[in-house]
C-alpha positions in Angstrom: 22.8 -35.1 -61.7 24.4 -32.1 -60.3 25.3 -29.4 -62.7 29.0 -28.7 -63.0 30.2 -25.2 -62.6 32.4 -23.8 -65.3 35.5 -22.1 -64.2 36.2 -18.7 -65.7 39.2 -18.6 -67.9 42.0 -16.5 -66.4 42.3 -13.0 -67.9 45.4 -12.0 -69.6 47.4 -9.4 -67.7 47.6 -6.2 -69.7 50.6 -4.1 -69.1 49.8 -0.4 -68.7 52.2 2.2 -69.9 53.9 4.1 -67.1 52.6 7.7 -66.8 54.9 10.3 -68.4 56.7 12.4 -65.9 56.1 16.1 -66.3 59.2 18.0 -67.0 59.5 20.8 -64.5 60.2 24.1 -66.1 62.1 26.8 -64.3 60.0 29.9 -63.9 61.5 33.1 -64.9 62.1 35.5 -62.1 59.1 37.9 -61.7 59.8 41.5 -62.3 58.8 44.0 -59.6 55.7 45.7 -60.7 54.7 49.1 -59.3 51.1 49.2 -58.3 49.5 52.4 -59.4 46.5 53.3 -57.3 44.0 55.3 -59.2 41.4 57.4 -57.5 37.9 56.6 -58.6 36.6 59.4 -60.8 33.5 61.0 -59.3 30.3 59.6 -60.8 28.3 62.0 -62.8 24.8 62.4 -61.5 22.2 61.4 -64.1 19.3 63.6 -64.6 16.9 60.7 -64.7 14.3 61.4 -62.0 14.8 62.5 -58.4 18.2 62.0 -56.8 18.3 59.1 -54.4 20.0 58.9 -51.0 22.7 56.6 -52.4 23.4 59.1 -55.2 23.7 61.9 -52.6 26.1 59.8 -50.5 28.2 58.9 -53.5 28.4 62.6 -54.6 29.3 63.8 -51.0 32.0 61.1 -50.7 33.6 61.9 -54.0 33.4 65.7 -53.5 34.7 65.7 -49.9 37.2 62.9 -50.5 35.8 60.8 -47.6 34.4 57.3 -47.4 30.8 56.5 -48.3 30.2 55.5 -44.7 31.4 58.9 -43.4 29.2 60.7 -46.0 26.2 58.5 -45.0 26.8 59.3 -41.3 26.9 63.0 -42.1 23.6 62.9 -44.0 21.9 60.9 -41.2 23.2 63.3 -38.5 21.9 66.3 -40.6 18.5 64.6 -40.7 18.4 64.0 -37.0 19.4 67.6 -36.3 16.5 68.8 -38.5 14.1 66.5 -36.8 15.0 67.7 -33.3 15.0 71.4 -34.1 12.1 71.7 -36.6 9.7 72.7 -33.8 11.9 75.7 -32.9 12.8 76.3 -36.6 16.1 75.6 -38.1 17.8 77.5 -41.0 20.3 75.9 -43.3 22.2 78.7 -44.9 21.9 78.7 -48.7 19.1 76.1 -48.6 16.2 77.3 -46.6 14.3 77.2 -43.3 12.4 74.3 -41.6 9.6 75.3 -39.2 6.3 74.2 -37.8 3.0 76.0 -38.8 -0.3 75.6 -37.1 -3.6 75.6 -39.1 -7.0 76.3 -37.6 -10.0 74.1 -38.2 -12.1 75.1 -41.2 -15.1 74.2 -43.2 -14.8 72.1 -46.3 -16.7 69.6 -48.4 -16.3 66.1 -49.7 -15.7 66.4 -53.4 -17.1 63.0 -54.1 -20.5 63.4 -52.3 -20.7 67.2 -51.9 -21.3 66.7 -48.2 -20.2 69.6 -45.9 -17.6 68.7 -43.2 -15.3 70.3 -40.7 -11.5 69.9 -41.4 -9.8 69.6 -38.0 -7.0 71.9 -36.8 -3.5 70.5 -37.5 0.2 71.2 -37.3 2.5 70.7 -40.3 6.2 70.9 -40.8 7.0 73.5 -43.5 10.0 74.4 -45.6 10.6 77.9 -46.9 13.1 78.0 -49.8 16.1 80.3 -49.2 16.9 83.1 -51.6 20.2 81.6 -52.7 18.5 78.3 -53.7 15.6 80.2 -55.4 18.0 82.2 -57.5 20.1 79.1 -58.4 17.0 77.2 -59.6 15.1 80.2 -61.1 17.6 83.0 -62.0 16.1 86.4 -61.5 14.9 88.1 -64.7 16.9 91.2 -65.7 
C-alpha cells in the first residue's frame, strides 16, 4: 500500500498593524552664528631632552606666523646652505662658525690590547660657538 500524504492545514492569515506615520516637525529657523577663528597658541617647548626637528619647526612656524611647511623648508634650506659652504667656512651671526679642520696622522694605542698603532690623517667638520651664544648659555661672571 502506498502511504498517503497528509496535506498541511492552511495557516490563518494574521493582520499586521499598519506602521505609524512619523509626524514631521517643522524645524525652527537656524540663527546665523558668527564663526570665531582663534589663532593657535604657540606650543611651549618642554625641557625634556634635546629639541627635535619637529619641535623646532613648530616653534619657527608659531613665532614667524607662517605655516609649518614654510618653516620646514626654511630649516632644510639652511642645512643645505651649511653643507655647501662648510668647506669654505660659514658664519651664522649670533650662533657660530662652521669650518673644516685637517688633522695629521699620529701615533696611538689600542686601549683594549695596548697595541701601538698609527691613527691616519683625516678631515673633520668643526663648529666654533659664537660669543653671543656662549654668553647666552653661560653668562660671564662679574
